[in-house]
C-alpha positions in Angstrom: -59.4 164.4 16.4 -62.4 164.3 14.0 -65.7 163.8 15.9 -67.2 160.4 15.0 -70.6 159.0 15.4 -69.0 155.9 16.8 -68.2 158.1 20.0 -70.9 158.2 22.6 -73.4 161.1 22.1 -73.3 164.0 24.4 -74.6 167.4 25.1 -72.9 170.3 26.9 -74.8 172.4 29.4 -73.2 175.6 30.5 -73.8 178.1 33.3 -74.6 178.4 37.0 -74.4 174.9 38.5 -77.3 175.8 41.0 -79.5 176.7 38.3 -78.8 173.4 36.3 -79.4 171.5 39.6 -82.5 173.4 40.2 -83.9 172.5 36.9 -83.4 168.6 36.7 -85.7 168.3 33.7 -82.8 169.2 31.5 -80.9 166.2 32.9 -83.9 163.9 32.6 -84.5 164.8 29.1 -81.0 164.1 28.0 -80.6 160.9 30.1 -83.8 159.7 28.4 -82.4 160.1 25.1 -79.3 158.0 26.1 -77.0 161.1 25.9 -74.0 161.9 28.1 -74.4 165.1 29.9 -71.3 167.5 30.1 -71.4 170.6 32.2 -69.3 173.7 32.2 -69.6 175.8 35.3 -67.7 178.3 37.4 -64.9 177.1 39.7 -66.9 178.6 42.6 -69.4 175.9 42.4 -66.8 172.9 42.6 -67.6 171.7 46.1 -71.4 171.8 45.9 -71.2 170.3 42.4 -68.8 167.3 43.5 -71.2 166.6 46.6 -74.3 166.6 44.4 -72.9 164.5 41.6 -71.7 161.9 44.3 -75.2 161.5 45.8 -77.0 158.7 43.9 -80.4 160.2 44.7 -79.4 163.8 43.5 -80.5 164.6 39.9 -76.9 166.0 39.5 -75.6 162.2 39.6 -76.8 162.0 35.9 -73.9 164.3 34.9 -71.1 162.3 33.1 -68.3 165.0 33.5 -68.1 168.6 34.8 -65.5 171.1 33.9 -64.7 174.3 35.9 -63.7 177.7 34.5 -62.3 180.7 36.2 -62.9 184.4 35.5 -64.4 187.7 36.5 -68.1 187.7 35.9 -67.9 191.5 35.1 -65.4 191.0 32.3 -66.8 190.1 28.9 -65.0 186.9 27.4 -63.3 186.0 30.8 -64.6 182.4 30.4 -64.2 181.9 26.7 -60.8 180.3 26.6 -61.7 177.9 29.6 -64.9 176.7 27.8 -63.2 176.1 24.4 -60.3 174.2 26.2 -62.6 171.8 27.9 -65.0 171.4 24.9 -61.9 170.7 22.8 -60.9 167.8 25.1 -64.5 166.5 25.1 -64.7 166.6 21.3 -62.0 163.8 21.3 -64.1 161.7 23.6 -67.8 162.3 22.6 -69.9 162.9 19.5 -71.1 166.4 20.6 -74.8 166.6 19.3 -75.7 169.8 21.1 -75.0 172.6 23.6 -77.1 174.9 25.6 -76.5 177.9 27.9 -78.5 177.9 31.0 -77.1 181.0 32.4 -75.7 184.3 31.2 -71.9 184.4 31.6 -71.3 181.4 29.4 -73.9 182.2 26.8 -71.5 183.7 24.3 -69.1 180.9 24.6 -71.8 178.4 24.1 -72.8 180.1 20.9 -69.3 179.8 19.7 -69.0 176.1 20.5 -72.3 175.4 18.7 -71.1 177.3 15.6 -68.0 175.1 15.5 -70.0 172.0 16.2 -72.7 172.8 13.6 -75.4 172.3 16.1 -78.5 174.6 16.9 -77.9 177.9 18.7 -79.1 181.6 18.7 -76.3 182.3 16.0 -73.1 184.1 16.4 -74.7 187.7 16.1 -77.3 186.9 18.7 -74.9 185.0 21.1 -72.6 188.0 21.1 -75.2 190.8 21.2 -77.3 189.2 23.9 -74.4 189.4 26.2 -73.7 193.2 25.5 -76.1 195.9 26.4 -74.3 198.5 24.2 -74.3 196.0 21.2 -78.1 195.7 21.5 -78.3 199.5 21.2 -76.1 199.4 18.2 -78.1 196.8 16.4 -81.5 198.1 17.2 -81.3 201.8 18.0 -85.0 202.2 16.9 -86.2 200.0 19.7 -83.9 201.4 22.4 -83.9 204.5 24.5 -81.3 207.2 23.7 -78.0 205.9 25.2 -74.2 206.6 25.6 -71.6 204.0 25.6 -68.7 204.8 27.8 -65.6 202.6 27.0 -63.3 201.6 29.9 -60.6 204.1 30.4 -62.7 206.9 28.9 -64.8 208.0 31.8 -62.9 211.2 32.5 -63.0 212.4 28.9 -66.4 211.3 27.8 -68.9 214.3 26.9 -71.9 213.9 29.2 -73.6 217.0 28.1 -76.1 215.2 25.9 -77.5 212.9 28.7 -81.2 213.5 29.6 -82.0 213.0 33.3 -83.3 211.0 35.0 -80.8 208.5 33.5 -80.0 204.9 34.1 -76.3 203.8 34.5 -75.6 200.1 33.7 -72.4 198.0 33.6 -72.6 196.6 30.2 -71.6 193.0 31.0 -73.3 192.2 34.3 -76.5 190.4 35.2 -79.2 190.1 37.9 -79.5 194.0 38.0 -76.1 194.3 39.5 -74.8 197.9 39.4 -77.9 199.3 37.7 -79.1 202.6 39.2 -81.0 205.8 38.5 -79.0 209.1 38.4 -80.7 212.6 38.6 -78.0 214.8 37.3 -74.4 214.9 35.9 -73.0 215.2 39.4 -74.6 212.0 40.5 -73.7 210.4 37.2 -70.0 211.1 37.6 -70.0 209.9 41.1 -71.6 206.6 40.1 -69.3 206.1 37.2 -66.3 206.6 39.6 -67.5 203.7 41.6 -67.3 201.1 38.7 -64.1 199.1 38.5 -61.9 200.5 35.7 -62.2 197.6 33.2 -66.0 197.8 33.0 -67.8 199.3 29.9 -70.7 201.4 31.2 -74.0 202.2 29.4 -75.8 205.5 30.3 -79.3 205.9 28.9 -82.5 207.9 29.3 -84.7 206.5 31.9 -88.0 205.2 30.6 -90.7 205.8 33.1 -93.5 203.2 32.8 -94.3 199.5 33.4 -91.8 196.8 32.7 -92.3 193.6 30.9 -90.4 190.6 29.6 -91.0 188.3 26.7 -90.0 184.6 26.8 -89.7 183.4 23.2 -89.1 179.9 21.9 -87.3 180.3 18.5 -86.6 177.4 16.0 -85.1 178.0 12.6 -85.7 181.7 12.9 -89.4 181.5 13.6 -91.1 182.1 16.8 -92.7 178.8 18.1 -94.0 180.6 21.2 -93.9 184.0 22.8 -95.7 185.4 25.9 -95.5 188.7 27.7 -94.6 188.6 31.6 -95.5 191.5 33.8 -92.9 192.7 36.1 -92.3 194.9 39.1 -88.9 196.2 40.3 -87.6 198.3 43.3 -87.5 201.2 40.9 -90.9 201.9 42.1 -89.5 203.3 45.3 -85.7 203.2 45.0 -82.9 203.9 42.6 -82.2 200.2 41.9 -83.9 197.8 39.6 -84.0 194.5 41.5 -87.0 192.4 40.3 -89.7 191.9 42.9 -92.5 190.2 41.0 -93.3 188.2 37.7 -96.7 187.7 36.3 -97.4 185.1 33.7 -99.0 186.0 31.5 -99.4 189.8 31.9 -102.9 191.0 32.4 -102.0 194.3 30.5 -104.0 193.4 27.4 -103.4 196.9 26.0 -99.7 196.6 25.7 -99.3 192.9 25.0 -99.4 193.2 21.1 -97.1 196.1 21.0 -94.5 194.4 23.1 -94.7 191.1 21.1 -94.3 193.2 17.8 -91.2 194.9 19.2 -89.8 191.5 20.4 -90.3 190.0 16.9 -88.5 192.9 15.3 -85.6 192.5 17.9 -85.2 188.8 17.2 -85.2 189.6 13.5 -82.6 192.2 13.6 -80.3 189.9 15.9 -80.9 187.1 13.4 -82.0 184.9 16.4 -82.0 181.4 15.1 -82.6 178.6 17.7 -83.1 178.7 21.5 -85.1 180.6 24.2 -84.7 184.4 24.3 -85.6 186.4 27.3 -86.1 190.1 26.4 -87.0 192.9 28.8 -89.0 196.1 27.8 -90.3 199.2 29.4 -93.5 201.1 28.0 -93.1 204.7 28.4 -95.7 207.5 28.5 -95.9 207.5 24.6 -96.9 203.9 24.8 -93.9 202.7 22.9 -92.0 199.6 24.1 -88.2 200.4 24.6 -85.7 197.5 25.0 -84.0 197.3 28.3 -81.9 194.1 27.3 -82.1 190.7 25.9 -80.5 187.4 27.1 -80.1 184.1 24.8 -80.7 181.7 27.7 -83.2 180.3 30.2 -85.1 183.2 31.9 -84.1 183.6 35.5 -85.8 183.6 39.0 -88.9 181.3 38.9 -90.0 182.1 35.3 -89.7 178.4 34.2 -92.0 177.4 37.3 -94.4 180.0 36.5 -95.0 179.0 32.9 -95.4 175.5 34.2 -98.1 176.7 36.7 -99.7 178.8 33.9 -99.8 176.3 31.1 -99.5 172.9 32.9 -96.5 172.0 30.7 -92.9 172.5 31.6 -90.6 174.6 29.1 -87.4 172.6 29.7 -88.3 169.7 27.3 -89.0 172.1 24.4 -85.8 174.0 25.1 -83.9 170.7 24.9 -85.8 169.8 21.6 -84.7 173.0 20.0 -81.1 172.5 21.1 -81.2 169.0 19.5 -82.8 170.1 16.3 -86.2 168.3 17.2 -89.5 170.0 16.4 -90.8 172.0 19.4 -94.2 173.3 20.5 -95.8 174.9 23.7 -99.3 175.6 24.8 -100.8 178.9 25.6 -101.3 179.8 29.3 -104.7 178.7 30.7 -104.0 180.3 34.2 -102.4 183.3 35.7 -99.3 182.8 37.9 -97.1 185.0 39.9 -93.9 184.9 41.9 -93.3 187.7 44.5 -90.2 188.5 46.3 -90.9 190.1 49.6 -88.7 193.0 50.8 -87.1 192.8 54.3 -86.0 194.9 57.2 -82.1 195.0 57.5 -80.7 192.7 60.0 -79.8 188.9 60.7 -82.3 186.4 59.3 -83.8 184.6 62.2 -86.8 182.9 60.9 -89.7 182.8 58.3 -93.1 182.0 59.3 -96.3 181.3 57.1 -99.8 181.4 58.5 -101.4 179.2 55.9 -103.1 175.9 56.3 -101.0 172.9 55.3 -98.1 174.9 54.1 -94.7 175.7 55.5 -91.8 177.6 54.1 -89.0 175.7 52.4 -85.5 176.9 53.2 -83.3 176.8 50.1 -80.2 178.3 51.8 -76.8 177.4 50.6 -78.0 174.2 48.7 -80.1 176.1 46.0 -82.3 173.1 45.6 -86.0 174.1 44.9 -88.7 171.7 45.7 -91.0 170.4 42.9 -93.8 173.2 42.4 -96.3 171.5 40.3 -99.4 172.8 38.5 -103.0 172.3 39.4 -106.0 172.0 37.1 -107.1 175.1 34.9 -110.2 175.6 37.1 -108.5 175.2 40.5 -109.3 177.7 43.2 -106.7 180.5 43.6 -103.7 178.6 45.2 -100.5 179.4 47.2 -98.1 176.8 45.8 -94.9 177.5 47.8 -93.0 179.9 50.0 -89.3 179.7 49.5 -86.4 181.1 51.7 -83.5 181.9 49.6 -81.0 182.6 52.2 -79.6 180.5 55.1 -80.8 181.3 58.7 -78.3 183.8 60.2 -77.6 185.7 56.9 -77.1 189.4 57.2 -79.9 191.0 55.2 -79.2 194.4 53.7 -80.7 196.7 50.9 -81.6 195.0 47.6 -79.0 196.2 45.3 -79.0 192.9 43.1 -81.1 189.8 42.7 -78.8 187.9 45.2 -79.9 190.1 48.0 -83.4 188.8 48.0 -84.6 186.6 50.9 -88.2 185.2 50.5 -90.5 184.6 47.6 -93.9 182.7 47.0 -95.7 181.3 43.9 -99.4 181.7 43.4 -101.8 181.0 40.6 -105.4 181.7 39.9 -107.9 181.5 37.0 -108.4 185.4 36.6 -106.0 188.5 37.3 -108.4 189.8 39.8 -108.3 186.6 41.9 -104.5 186.5 41.6 -104.2 190.0 43.0 -106.5 189.2 46.0 -104.5 186.0 46.7 -101.2 187.9 46.7 -102.6 190.3 49.4 -103.7 187.4 51.5 -100.3 185.7 51.2 -98.4 188.9 51.9 -100.2 189.2 55.1 -99.6 185.6 56.1 -95.8 185.6 55.7 -93.5 187.1 58.3 -89.7 187.6 57.8 -88.2 187.7 61.4 -84.7 189.5 61.6 -82.5 190.5 64.6 -81.2 194.0 64.4 -77.5 194.4 64.9 
């Protein structure tokens, strides 16, 4: 059936249902325009999505229809057929005026849907390459560390003699730092390669030793509307893994900001990134050159949307929706410094979290995944602790941080200067206690 303007207008949102529910501004923006909201998410979220949509006071009740797709998160393209099948059915019922990928695993299918519908998107090249670490190395070798792509089924025959150590081994299609580790020699590399499922493509690359950053870019018609550098800390400082422990918006490292932004511009140009938000990650080595870790063509993860709201006083979600609908977007520069810190924990069963801070108690997110409203203050506010979040239910068995899903507690702070932010972080760290029961 040919789409018709006589049909009700609708927009497709794709990705993790908890992330969509956690950012209700997407839903509010679309409802305010009189558009129907269609969601494609994983089958694993069916129960919680159904319950949320049925509750009149839940923002998810604004969703008109939701479709569930099945597949293996570690297999590229696993969700494509399901996304196309559901979108095909919707195209007969609605006038689809836009689609946007909130999360990684449906970003490539969303780009294909947008291409067929003729609506704004990152573009086919960007939508594909942003979901594949080895394709990113293929398109921009000059921005990347030396790397080796090992296709599935060729691990036993691949020549590893050219790998420089320490090296980093990465499953090419995963997200949330899952499976990413440092190896120190060929024996460790071969042992780690043997631990991945047979179907996974693996990227091995020279480790870039130095600070890590991300860049959040709003791009419209191929031009950068807004871009800012975020400082990052990961478990790599003391472990072999790369789980993110802190995000600072914007980075206080003035000496590297322009170099990272220039590299990010070159990357977006090489990928022909057209419309959307891009989240690129970089490391700056001892030679001062930014090297690409990866790029995603979707909303930045963790609490970065909250941090930009705290730093600028304006939410990012309305501008993302404007770009998806072809409306003119803009965004202000940060006027404060904001940070999210994930606290490390001792192994054991999560018993309690306490915060010794006047007027503030921890918010238990648990299995619901719903975050509280964390709103900005004034640009001249005193250094402020905005929220402490507990991301795991009480009784969860806490273990080593091997991926983002293993983290248990985080807090949000903001201040007028980087120095004030650092001092506030020290005070908050001392005030938060994670109580675990050893087994």
